N, C-alpha and C positions, 0 to 999 in steps of 0.2 A: 127116847126109849121105844124100842119096837115091841108091839104087842105080840104075845105068844101065839094067839090065835091066827093073826095075820101071818106070822113067821111060818106056820104050818101050811099055808095054802100053797098049792102048785103055782107055777109062774102063770099058767094060762088062767087059772081061777082068780089069781091076784089081779091080772090085767082086766078080766071080765068084771070083777068087783069094782075096780076103779072106774070103769066106764059107766056102770050101772049107778054107782054112787053119784057121779057127776050128773047123769041123766035125771036122777031123782032129786037133785039138789039136796043131797044130805048134808050134815053139818060139816063146816070147814075143817074142823079138828079131825073128824073121821077121815075126810079126804086126804088131809095132810098126813095122817098116819100111814095111809096106803101109798102115797107118793113117796114117803121116806123109805118104805120097804121096796118099792119099785127102784129107787135110786141105789139103795144098798145092794140090790141084786143086779145092777147095771142093766135093767131092762128099759125099753123105750117104747111105750104104747103110742098108737096113732092119736095125735091131738094133745100130747103131753109136752108142755112147754115150760120146764123148770118151775114147778110148784104152780102152775096154771094161773098165776097172778090173781088169785082170789084173796079178798080181804081187804 
């Protein structure tokens, strides 16, 4: 299920949030939510490799 807050982010802000979340080692669940939204939008950030193989 996609979070409404994440859904409202622009593509650019979503990608920035993804990279920052990874940089700060935020929770795997949060990063997964961002990754799911990225996939839903068919975006491809640099360094993104199908769920980043965390966990």
